[in-house]
N, C-alpha and C positions, 0 to 999 in steps of 0.2 A: 895823715895829718903832717904838716910841715913840720920837720924836726932836725935837730943837730945832735950827733953822738959826740960826747966829749968824754975823755978818760976811758977807763977800762969797763965802765958799767953805767955811767950816767948819761941821760938823754935829756935835751931841753926842746920841748915841742909845743906847737899851738894846738891845744885841744879844746873840747866844748867849752870848758870853763876859763879858757885863757891860757897863758903861756905857763907850762907846767914842767917841773924837774921830776924825773922818775928813774928807777933802776930798770934798764931794759931787759936785764936777765931775770926779773922777777916774773914768775910764771902766771900770777893772777892780775893784780893791779897794774904793774908794769906792761905786761903783754897786752892787756886791754887798751891801755893808753897808747901804746906804740902802734897797734894795728887799727884801732877805731876812733882814737881820740877821746874816749870816755870809759867810765868803769861804773858799772851798776847804775845806769841812769834812772831805773825804775825807782830805786831807792830815793834818789835825788828828787824826783817828782813827788814821791810821797811826803818827803820832808817839807817841800815847798808848799804843799796843800795843807799842812798841819801847823805851819809856823806863821807867826805874826811879827810886826815890826817892833813891838815891845818886848818880845820874848827874850829870855836869858837861856842859853843852851849850855849843858855840860857834855863834853864828848870824851869817852874813855876809849883810848885806843885810836887816836886820830890818824896814826900811820904817817903817810906823807901829805895828807890833807885833800885827798881826792874828793870828799864830801864836805870838808870844813869850809872850803872857800864859798861854795854854793850856799851853805847855810848861812854863813856869815853876812851874805847880801840881803838875806831875808829878815834878820833878827837885830835886836839891839846889841847883844854881846854873847861871845862864845868863850868858854873856858875849855881848852883843848889839852889833853894829856897823852903823851906818848913816851913809854920808857926806853925804847930802842934809841940809842944815841944817834946812829947815822939815819934812821928813818926821821928822827926828830930834826936833824940838820936839814933834811929835804923838806920836811913840813915848814920850818921857819923860812926856808928860801921861797916856797910856793906862797906862804902868807905875804912876804915881802913883794913878790911879783904881782899878787892880787891886790895889794894894798889894803889888806885886810886889818884896818886900824882897830876893829873892835874885837879882835881875837887876842886872848891871853894864852900863851902856850907854855907848857911846862914838861920837862924831861922827868916825868914821874909816872908811877903806876897808880891806879885806884884800886882799893881793895877793902877788906873788912876791919882794918885797923891801921893806926900810924905806925910806920916802921920802915923797913927797907925789904927789898926783893933782889935776887940775882937775875940778870938778863943774860942769856947765852951769848957768848961773843959772836957778833955779826960777821958773816963771810959774804960780803956784797959782790965779789967778782966772779962768782959762780951761779949757774942756774939754780934757782930754788924758790920757795914760797916765802918772800921777805915779810909778809904780814901775818904768817902763820905760826909765829914763835909762841910756845907755851911756856909760862913761867911757874905754874904750879909744880912744886917738887925739885925745882932746880936748886941746886946746892954750890954752884960755882959759876963764875962769869963776871960781868960787871955789875957792882952793887949800886942800885938807884934807890931814892926815896919811894916809899909807898904811902898814900894817906886814904883815909876814909872821907867821902863826900860830906858826911855829917860835921867833920872838924872844919870844913871850909866856910860854913855859914853863909852859903849861896842860896839865894832864892831863884829857883829856876822853874821854867815851864816845860823844859824837854831834856831828856837824858837819853843819850845815845851810847851804847856800849857794845864794842867789837873787841873783846879782849881774850879770845881763845880759851874758852872754858872757865874764865874767872867771873862771868856775869853774875853768878850767884853771889859771890864775895862782894862784888860792887854794890849789889842791892842790900846786903847785910850791913855794909858800911854807910848806907844812905837811908836807912830806916826812917830816921826823924825828918830828914829833909823831904822824903816822900810823902810822910804823913802830914808835914806842914804845907807843902807846896802842890801836892797832887800833880805832878807833871805827867805828860805823856811820855812813855818810854819805848825805845826801840833797841832790842836785844838780839844779838846772835844767839843761836841756840843749836849747836852742833850735836851735843850729847846732853844726857841727863835731863831731858825735857821735863820729866815729872816733877823732879826736885825744884827746878825753876818755877814751873806753874803753880806747885803748891805754894811756894813763898809768895808768888803774885796774888793768889787768891786770898791768902791771910792778909796781905796789904790791901785787899779789896780792890783788886785790879782785874779785868777781863783780858785774856791773852788771844791774839789773832794771829794766825799764820801769815807771813808775807815772804814770798819765795821769788825774789827777782832773778832774772837772767844776768849774766855778767855784762852783757851789752845790749842795747836796744834791738828789736827785731829787724828795724829797717837797715841794719848792718849785716844781716844774715847773707844777703846777696852774695857777698865775697866768696863764701865757700860754706855751702849748707851741710857740708860733712865736717865742718870744723868741731872738733871735740868740745870747745867751749861754748858753741852756739847753743847748746841744750843744758849748759851747767848753770844751776841756780845756787844762790846762797840761802841758808836757813835761818830766818829771822822772826822775831815775835813782835808785833805791834801791841803795846800794852796801854789800855785805856782804864782810867779810874771809873769805877761803877757810876753810871749815870752820865758819863761824857756824852756831849751832843753828837760826836761822830760815831758813837756805838752802832746805830742802825746801818750806817754805811759799811761797815765791816762785819755785820752779824754772821754772814755766811762762813767766815773763816774762823769763828770763835771756837776755842777748844777748852778742855779741862783735863786735869791729870788722869781722870778715869776715861777720857775719850779723846785721845790725840787727834783722831779724826782723819788722818791720812797716813799712808805709808811713805816715809820720807827717804829719799836717796839723793846723792849728789847730782844725779842726773834729772832730778824733778820729783813728782809726786804721782801716787797711783791711787 
């Protein structure tokens, strides 16, 4: 993609969803945007197929907005939360570039209660996983607010959470919202699948694996031996019991007693 490197780590590039600011040293999101102009486009396609123009979306862990911008173009309103300050700055820059006037962005974490959380100090000028910061158990760093979704009193139709093993806590803090609104949910699930699926079952939701590649198959031609070409992210599409889209995803439905696949970062078996 057309791009301009500025500063020690920042790149400004024309990507699939428009002009985008990202960290070129980031090994996942930034790397995909730099080389292919997109990040996890299968996720974007799924979101676009599930969302409508009157929908309200809550996004936990919006990062730099790689999906926020595309989502905002399909819905009425997006509430985007990102606790990392430098990632949040890039998120706001990308929302401004995309003229996303229906997005309300907050430098906050979402969790199971209202309070605060420590975010490890970001080191943007070295190669690393900028979006892979784990907050659970952190006792020092930058202190930022944490809120429970229930305290926001938002009526929503879709919740997306990519919060590095805090998805369970996000749902605990959203119990009343989930019961009231019955939103479709899309959750990263790297570990502790059973605990998360048990909670979803309690909330009367069916969980379905969604394992998108980091970038679309039509980009594999550049280097079929690329280590990222076969790398998937591990996510759950969660539908309330009786949802009209249930039949479409029935083959991927799982329970805590039957995870259904052997999951690795390279795919499934």
